[in-house]
N, C-alpha and C positions, 0 to 999 in steps of 0.2 A: 503611086499606089503601092501600098505594102502588099506582100504576098501572104498566102495562107495555105495550110496543108489540109486537105480533105480527109475524111474518114476512110478513104481508099488506101491510105498509107499502110505499108507492110512492115514498117520499122526496120528497113534494110540498113540503116546507119550511113548511107552514102552522102546525104545532103548536109548533115551537121558540120563535118570538117571543111566543106566547101564554102561555107558562109564567112566572108571576110569581116563581117560585123559582129559575129557571135550571136546572131538573132535567132538561131535555131537551137532548140533544146528538146530533150525528151520530156513529153508530157505524161499524164496519167496513163493514157492508152496509146497515143501516137505522138509523133514529133509535132512541135508547135513553133510558130514564128512570132516573135515579139514585134508588133508593128512599129514600136517606137525605135527599134534598132534596124529594121529592114529598109534598105535603100534600093532594093532590086539590083544591087551591085553597082548602082550609079557611083562614079568616083573610083571604082575598082576595075570593072570589066564592062564590055559592051552589052552583055546579056546576063540575066540572073544565072549564077552557077548552079544553084540548087535545082532549077528547072532542067538545066542541060544534063544533069547526072541522074535525075529521078527515073527509075525504070518503069514506074507505073503511071506517070503523068498525073500525080495527085497534088501538084502545087499550082495554085491558081491565083489570080488577082483577087485581093480581098475587097469585096464590093462596098464595105463600110469604111474603107480607108482610101479614098480617091486623092491622089497626090500627083502633081505635075512633075515633069523632069526637073524643073527649077526647084521645086520644094524638096524633091529627093536629093538634089545636089546640096541644098542648104542643110538638110539633115545630115548628110555625109560629112560636110564641113564641121558641123557642130559636134558630131561624134569624134572626129579627128582632133578637135580642139580639146575635148575632154581627156584624150589620151588613150 
């Protein structure tokens, strides 16, 4: 499952540099996560780094992007192959 940032985001800037896939960027009003790049840190860490540093707990599982650990691993491998 890809993650998403809710409108409770306070734009504190701590999540963006923690994302090893570069999936987090500044949106129009709050930070956003590109579901095509988000692997929930599978392949990099045991847990999503953005969630672990978020001070307001506004990063949740995206209900429209249900992915298994195997699918996230495959996405990680495809991203790594692209360079």
